[in-house]
DOMARGU-937753 format. One record per residue (C-alpha): chain; residue in one letter; x, y, z. Coordinates in nm, 4 decimals. Layout:
N
  chaine  residu         x         y         z
       A       a         X         Y         Z
...
***
This chain:
345
  chaine  residu         x         y         z
       A       x    0.0033   -0.0003   -0.0048
       A       x    0.1115    0.3506   -0.0786
       A       x    0.2111    0.5437    0.2408
       A       x    0.0624    0.8656    0.1140
       A       x   -0.2668    0.7126    0.1453
       A       x   -0.2482    0.5711    0.4845
       A       x   -0.3846    0.7320    0.7832
       A       x   -0.2324    0.6150    1.1268
       A       x   -0.4814    0.7847    1.3684
       A       x   -0.4908    0.6304    1.7309
       A       x   -0.7958    0.4108    1.7900
       A       x   -1.0234    0.5648    2.0334
       A       x   -1.1408    0.2222    2.1871
       A       x   -0.8167    0.0197    2.2138
       A       x   -0.5697    0.3201    2.2314
       A       x   -0.3276    0.1722    1.9740
       A       x   -0.2169    0.2818    1.6338
       A       x   -0.3896    0.0944    1.3621
       A       x   -0.1903   -0.1621    1.1747
       A       x   -0.3010   -0.0228    0.8377
       A       x   -0.5512    0.2383    0.7344
       A       x   -0.9076    0.1137    0.6665
       A       x   -0.9751    0.4284    0.4684
       A       x   -0.7249    0.3688    0.2153
       A       x   -0.8836    0.3267   -0.1272
       A       x   -0.6613    0.0150   -0.2206
       A       x   -0.8004   -0.1786    0.0798
       A       x   -1.0539   -0.4630   -0.0243
       A       x   -1.3883   -0.3686    0.0874
       A       x   -1.4654   -0.7284    0.1967
       A       x   -1.1595   -0.7063    0.4303
       A       x   -1.2845   -0.3763    0.5730
       A       x   -1.6177   -0.5159    0.6479
       A       x   -1.4693   -0.8312    0.8212
       A       x   -1.2310   -0.6342    1.0354
       A       x   -1.5252   -0.3952    1.1381
       A       x   -1.7216   -0.7014    1.2480
       A       x   -1.4336   -0.8271    1.4607
       A       x   -1.3934   -0.4872    1.6040
       A       x   -1.7543   -0.4537    1.6957
       A       x   -1.7544   -0.8091    1.8701
       A       x   -1.4424   -0.7192    2.0646
       A       x   -1.6031   -0.3896    2.1978
       A       x   -1.9174   -0.5770    2.2990
       A       x   -1.7481   -0.8653    2.4628
       A       x   -1.6208   -0.8316    2.8250
       A       x   -1.2655   -0.9168    2.8877
       A       x   -1.3435   -1.0928    3.2125
       A       x   -1.6533   -1.2752    3.0942
       A       x   -1.6102   -1.6495    3.1611
       A       x   -1.8513   -1.9310    3.2007
       A       x   -2.0189   -1.9741    3.5362
       A       x   -1.9306   -2.3386    3.5587
       A       x   -1.5555   -2.2375    3.5079
       A       x   -1.5840   -1.9938    3.7810
       A       x   -1.7285   -2.2440    4.0267
       A       x   -1.4564   -2.5038    3.9233
       A       x   -1.1844   -2.2414    3.9754
       A       x   -1.3096   -2.1234    4.3117
       A       x   -1.3146   -2.4940    4.4437
       A       x   -0.9594   -2.5286    4.3161
       A       x   -0.8390   -2.2024    4.4716
       A       x   -1.0091   -2.2828    4.7994
       A       x   -0.8472   -2.6208    4.8086
       A       x   -0.4977   -2.4642    4.7473
       A       x   -0.5702   -2.2160    5.0246
       A       x   -0.6520   -2.5052    5.2688
       A       x   -0.3121   -2.6710    5.1795
       A       x   -0.0958   -2.3563    5.2456
       A       x   -0.2899   -2.1202    5.4559
       A       x   -0.2283   -2.1299    5.8439
       A       x   -0.5774   -1.9984    5.8986
       A       x   -0.8386   -2.2593    5.8301
       A       x   -1.0777   -2.1597    5.5404
       A       x   -1.4392   -2.2372    5.5715
       A       x   -1.4951   -2.5698    5.3973
       A       x   -1.7776   -2.6688    5.1508
       A       x   -2.0538   -2.8809    5.2891
       A       x   -2.0750   -3.2131    5.1521
       A       x   -2.4332   -3.2882    5.2228
       A       x   -2.6397   -3.4352    5.5048
       A       x   -2.5049   -3.8017    5.4694
       A       x   -2.3873   -3.9271    5.8113
       A       x   -2.0512   -4.1153    5.7846
       A       x   -1.7797   -4.2295    6.0211
       A       x   -1.6180   -3.9024    5.9660
       A       x   -1.9030   -3.6836    6.0424
       A       x   -1.9458   -3.8831    6.3603
       A       x   -1.6097   -3.7851    6.4680
       A       x   -1.6555   -3.4169    6.3771
       A       x   -1.9893   -3.3865    6.5582
       A       x   -1.8851   -3.5650    6.8628
       A       x   -1.5239   -3.5110    6.8946
       A       x   -1.5486   -3.3094    7.2124
       A       x   -1.7753   -3.5696    7.3779
       A       x   -1.5259   -3.8409    7.2832
       A       x   -1.2341   -3.6561    7.4012
       A       x   -1.3988   -3.5562    7.7318
       A       x   -1.4844   -3.9210    7.7906
       A       x   -1.1135   -4.0280    7.7048
       A       x   -0.9840   -3.7738    7.9690
       A       x   -1.2238   -3.9090    8.2392
       A       x   -1.1056   -4.2660    8.1852
       A       x   -0.7421   -4.1506    8.1660
       A       x   -0.7830   -3.9860    8.4895
       A       x   -0.9445   -4.3113    8.6567
       A       x   -0.7011   -4.5448    8.5010
       A       x   -0.3994   -4.3571    8.6485
       A       x   -0.5607   -4.3157    8.9917
       A       x   -0.7280   -4.6550    9.0162
       A       x   -0.5352   -4.8885    8.7813
       A       x   -0.3601   -5.1871    8.9503
       A       x    0.0215   -5.2236    8.8957
       A       x    0.1359   -5.5669    8.9439
       A       x    0.4748   -5.5775    9.1382
       A       x    0.5457   -5.9452    9.1374
       A       x    0.4442   -6.2871    9.2722
       A       x    0.5041   -6.3824    9.6429
       A       x    0.5854   -6.7513    9.6925
       A       x    0.2205   -6.8553    9.7959
       A       x    0.0780   -6.6819    9.4813
       A       x    0.3592   -6.8437    9.2582
       A       x    0.2818   -7.1822    9.3827
       A       x   -0.0920   -7.1313    9.3374
       A       x   -0.0274   -7.0282    8.9737
       A       x    0.1664   -7.3405    8.8957
       A       x   -0.1037   -7.5526    9.0657
       A       x   -0.3547   -7.4097    8.8192
       A       x   -0.1129   -7.4478    8.5318
       A       x   -0.0718   -7.8164    8.6229
       A       x   -0.4346   -7.8778    8.6367
       A       x   -0.4836   -7.7068    8.2955
       A       x   -0.2120   -7.9319    8.1553
       A       x   -0.3726   -8.2445    8.3027
       A       x   -0.7051   -8.1514    8.1508
       A       x   -0.5671   -8.1343    7.8051
       A       x   -0.6640   -8.4269    7.5751
       A       x   -0.3414   -8.4162    7.3836
       A       x   -0.0310   -8.4622    7.6034
       A       x    0.3044   -8.4621    7.4227
       A       x    0.6276   -8.2810    7.3897
       A       x    0.6396   -7.9632    7.6123
       A       x    0.3100   -8.0716    7.7892
       A       x    0.4652   -8.4051    7.9094
       A       x    0.7827   -8.2369    8.0011
       A       x    0.6008   -7.9733    8.2176
       A       x    0.3918   -8.2274    8.3758
       A       x    0.7182   -8.4209    8.4765
       A       x    0.8402   -8.1188    8.6293
       A       x    0.5311   -8.0267    8.8147
       A       x    0.5072   -8.3763    8.9579
       A       x    0.7347   -8.2424    9.2282
       A       x    0.5085   -7.9345    9.2916
       A       x    0.3304   -7.9444    9.6290
       A       x   -0.0164   -7.8358    9.5254
       A       x   -0.1839   -7.5932    9.7594
       A       x   -0.5589   -7.4820    9.8039
       A       x   -0.6194   -7.1079    9.8094
       A       x   -0.7891   -6.9723   10.1012
       A       x   -0.8359   -6.6515    9.8939
       A       x   -1.1412   -6.5443    9.6973
       A       x   -1.1489   -6.7949    9.4082
       A       x   -1.2335   -6.5194    9.1543
       A       x   -0.9327   -6.3135    9.2635
       A       x   -0.6959   -6.6017    9.2037
       A       x   -0.8618   -6.7980    8.9349
       A       x   -0.6292   -6.8194    8.6198
       A       x   -0.8028   -6.8036    8.2941
       A       x   -0.7331   -7.0317    7.9974
       A       x   -0.5835   -6.7551    7.7930
       A       x   -0.3083   -6.7100    8.0580
       A       x   -0.2287   -7.0781    8.0568
       A       x   -0.2163   -7.0947    7.6821
       A       x    0.0112   -6.7916    7.6645
       A       x    0.2562   -6.9147    7.9168
       A       x    0.2614   -7.2484    7.7533
       A       x    0.3507   -7.1086    7.4104
       A       x    0.6332   -6.9068    7.5886
       A       x    0.7571   -7.2190    7.7638
       A       x    0.7652   -7.4098    7.4482
       A       x    1.0331   -7.1736    7.3338
       A       x    1.2282   -7.1767    7.6446
       A       x    1.4314   -7.4614    7.8063
       A       x    1.3478   -7.5218    8.1663
       A       x    1.4996   -7.8171    8.3310
       A       x    1.3506   -7.8369    8.6836
       A       x    1.0883   -7.6713    8.8985
       A       x    1.3339   -7.3932    9.0289
       A       x    1.3939   -7.2757    8.6705
       A       x    1.0054   -7.2980    8.6016
       A       x    0.9427   -7.0916    8.8967
       A       x    1.1743   -6.8344    8.7871
       A       x    1.0384   -6.8019    8.4519
       A       x    0.6870   -6.7660    8.5549
       A       x    0.8095   -6.5074    8.8393
       A       x    0.9748   -6.2922    8.5694
       A       x    0.7350   -6.3437    8.2738
       A       x    0.5392   -6.0444    8.3512
       A       x    0.8383   -5.8239    8.2643
       A       x    0.8811   -5.9810    7.9272
       A       x    0.9417   -5.7049    7.6682
       A       x    0.8700   -5.7990    7.3087
       A       x    1.1143   -5.6766    7.0461
       A       x    1.0165   -5.5931    6.6853
       A       x    0.7008   -5.6038    6.4943
       A       x    0.6357   -5.9748    6.4987
       A       x    0.6981   -6.0137    6.8779
       A       x    0.4769   -5.7159    6.9475
       A       x    0.2077   -5.8385    6.7234
       A       x    0.2082   -6.1912    6.9010
       A       x    0.2264   -6.0446    7.2466
       A       x   -0.0762   -5.8236    7.1594
       A       x   -0.2635   -6.1054    7.0149
       A       x   -0.2036   -6.3056    7.3405
       A       x   -0.2533   -6.0379    7.6006
       A       x   -0.5173   -5.8046    7.7131
       A       x   -0.3737   -5.4517    7.7796
       A       x   -0.3777   -5.3321    8.1236
       A       x   -0.2277   -5.0307    8.3161
       A       x    0.0149   -5.2783    8.4773
       A       x    0.1590   -5.3845    8.1528
       A       x    0.2271   -5.0223    8.0357
       A       x    0.3927   -4.9417    8.3599
       A       x    0.5955   -5.2591    8.3604
       A       x    0.7140   -5.3284    8.0048
       A       x    0.6103   -5.0356    7.7858
       A       x    0.8579   -4.7581    7.8402
       A       x    0.8715   -4.4106    7.6891
       A       x    1.0534   -4.5413    7.3845
       A       x    0.8466   -4.8543    7.2972
       A       x    0.5235   -4.6660    7.3221
       A       x    0.6130   -4.4645    7.0372
       A       x    0.7145   -4.7814    6.8390
       A       x    0.3680   -4.9004    6.9067
       A       x    0.2280   -4.5727    6.7682
       A       x    0.4334   -4.6269    6.4483
       A       x    0.3082   -4.9944    6.4101
       A       x   -0.0536   -4.8837    6.4489
       A       x   -0.0045   -4.5920    6.1864
       A       x    0.1602   -4.8420    5.9356
       A       x   -0.0316   -5.1602    5.9812
       A       x   -0.2562   -5.2372    6.2764
       A       x   -0.5175   -4.9813    6.2243
       A       x   -0.6040   -5.1649    5.9072
       A       x   -0.6941   -5.4731    6.1247
       A       x   -0.9299   -5.2605    6.3194
       A       x   -1.0800   -5.0988    6.0143
       A       x   -1.1357   -5.4190    5.8064
       A       x   -1.2822   -5.6085    6.1047
       A       x   -1.2121   -5.9427    5.8985
       A       x   -1.0994   -6.0974    6.2263
       A       x   -1.3206   -5.9640    6.4975
       A       x   -1.1199   -6.1053    6.7892
       A       x   -0.7946   -5.9556    6.6615
       A       x   -0.9678   -5.6266    6.5657
       A       x   -1.1230   -5.5885    6.9152
       A       x   -0.7819   -5.6634    7.0800
       A       x   -0.5960   -5.4129    6.8702
       A       x   -0.8606   -5.1639    6.9507
       A       x   -0.8109   -5.2112    7.3171
       A       x   -0.4294   -5.1722    7.2826
       A       x   -0.4694   -4.8605    7.0550
       A       x   -0.6775   -4.7015    7.3309
       A       x   -0.4420   -4.7934    7.6005
       A       x   -0.1500   -4.6520    7.4011
       A       x   -0.3511   -4.3168    7.3972
       A       x   -0.4212   -4.3612    7.7739
       A       x   -0.0487   -4.3741    7.8503
       A       x    0.1048   -4.1235    7.6065
       A       x    0.2498   -3.8105    7.7615
       A       x    0.0261   -3.5064    7.7753
       A       x    0.3043   -3.2689    7.6458
       A       x    0.4696   -3.3577    7.3246
       A       x    0.7788   -3.2438    7.1300
       A       x    0.7453   -3.1445    6.7690
       A       x    0.8719   -3.4771    6.6582
       A       x    0.6283   -3.6860    6.8699
       A       x    0.3485   -3.4582    6.7455
       A       x    0.4315   -3.5431    6.4066
       A       x    0.4107   -3.9080    6.4768
       A       x    0.0802   -3.8692    6.6576
       A       x   -0.0505   -3.6745    6.3510
       A       x    0.0596   -3.9617    6.1191
       A       x   -0.1577   -4.1974    6.3379
       A       x   -0.4492   -3.9399    6.3141
       A       x   -0.4172   -3.8948    5.9467
       A       x   -0.4234   -4.2854    5.8916
       A       x   -0.7399   -4.3161    6.1066
       A       x   -0.8929   -4.0203    5.9194
       A       x   -0.8139   -4.2049    5.5856
       A       x   -0.9568   -4.5312    5.6987
       A       x   -1.2725   -4.3734    5.8206
       A       x   -1.3193   -4.1857    5.5025
       A       x   -1.2997   -4.5115    5.3152
       A       x   -1.5774   -4.6579    5.5147
       A       x   -1.4276   -4.8528    5.8160
       A       x   -1.6361   -5.1331    5.9165
       A       x   -1.5503   -5.0897    6.2891
       A       x   -1.7897   -4.7930    6.3644
       A       x   -2.0544   -5.0713    6.4150
       A       x   -1.8303   -5.2165    6.6872
       A       x   -1.7655   -4.9979    6.9904
       A       x   -1.4460   -5.0029    7.1673
       A       x   -1.4232   -5.3475    7.3667
       A       x   -1.3737   -5.2643    7.7337
       A       x   -1.0983   -5.4527    7.9128
       A       x   -1.1671   -5.6490    8.2317
       A       x   -0.9740   -5.3620    8.4140
       A       x   -1.1850   -5.0934    8.2648
       A       x   -1.4996   -5.2862    8.3542
       A       x   -1.3772   -5.3010    8.7177
       A       x   -1.3109   -4.9216    8.7391
       A       x   -1.6099   -4.6944    8.7855
       A       x   -1.6379   -4.5147    8.4521
       A       x   -1.9135   -4.3522    8.2627
       A       x   -2.0925   -4.5289    7.9899
       A       x   -1.8985   -4.5579    7.6676
       A       x   -2.0239   -4.3323    7.4033
       A       x   -2.2320   -4.5187    7.1374
       A       x   -2.0127   -4.4055    6.8504
       A       x   -1.6777   -4.4686    7.0343
       A       x   -1.5063   -4.7122    6.7916
       A       x   -1.1338   -4.7266    6.8272
       A       x   -1.0518   -4.5335    6.5139
       A       x   -1.3012   -4.2618    6.5619
       A       x   -1.2041   -4.2273    6.9237
       A       x   -0.8370   -4.2003    6.8459
       A       x   -0.8982   -3.9408    6.5816
       A       x   -1.1130   -3.7338    6.8262
       A       x   -0.8517   -3.7551    7.1020
       A       x   -0.5582   -3.6437    6.8826
       A       x   -0.7743   -3.3459    6.7393
       A       x   -0.9238   -3.2289    7.0567
       A       x   -0.6988   -3.3409    7.3472
       A       x   -0.3726   -3.2911    7.1593
       A       x   -0.4853   -2.9878    6.9735
       A       x   -0.4639   -3.1237    6.6069
       A       x   -0.8088   -3.0041    6.5161
       A       x   -0.7268   -2.9365    6.1486
       A       x   -0.7298   -3.3334    6.0971
       A       x   -1.1213   -3.3337    6.1685
       A       x   -1.1610   -2.9956    5.9901
       A       x   -1.0234   -3.1235    5.6712
       A       x   -1.2510   -3.4117    5.7087
       A       x   -1.5356   -3.1679    5.7424
***
């Protein structure tokens, strides 16, 4: 195009010089018509106009990002009226935490701490063990060996309350399993083994799993064999694996026992934690939250109270106090990690 025909006036709408002069006589009229149409469309179209659906999508995404990085908790979007394991924790977290604190106070004030067997009690234990072995249908191996040793035992009859000194089958089964892995040659060695068995401390994942499977938790166990280090080992084991046993409830007996131990771990944790231990506890809380969000089958099965807790005067257990929900509520409320249930909300 010839420069003498071009006019480079500033556009009044967009504030820019035109790329070429539309008034030039050499410009194709069809091109001028097309460019005018484009210009009119640009003028009447808002530069910030986007579909409403896109705005909603972006707002949700931005809200989510804010929750991840902001220290202040953002109000979360309601998910609907459906009652889930998570919503039970959210709506009842304070009640669950209050009940936990009451039980904790009672167990630390009234919980029995075993300090060892005297000679009379030890002989009574061995008498009951002997009778248990004699009642077994199959007598071979370690059973025969122990009966030969216990033949030298002078049986005694307790003058005490039978219920107080009655040894349950579970104890006999447990001590028999332990004895099958230990060499005892005479009555003196057997007495020493039984006398010191209450101080047996498991080592490693497998031993702890077997110990938990075979022993109901008690305040005495946690005072005698669970120290300030091993209790955090148990927290890690629950975070990584054992909470899944509780959630699946495929083996009810194991699930209930694991739930009892998880609760006792909470009862015996320090009230003030370092940043490192707080992080460990948060990992446990996150695992419980994740399992609850997936639809844990355990909420239909309340925490199974131990014999010790039944003997202590405690308030009725809340209807919704399954082990995972109770754990999450305690970590959120008692240990101040409320964001764990706020994120669930």
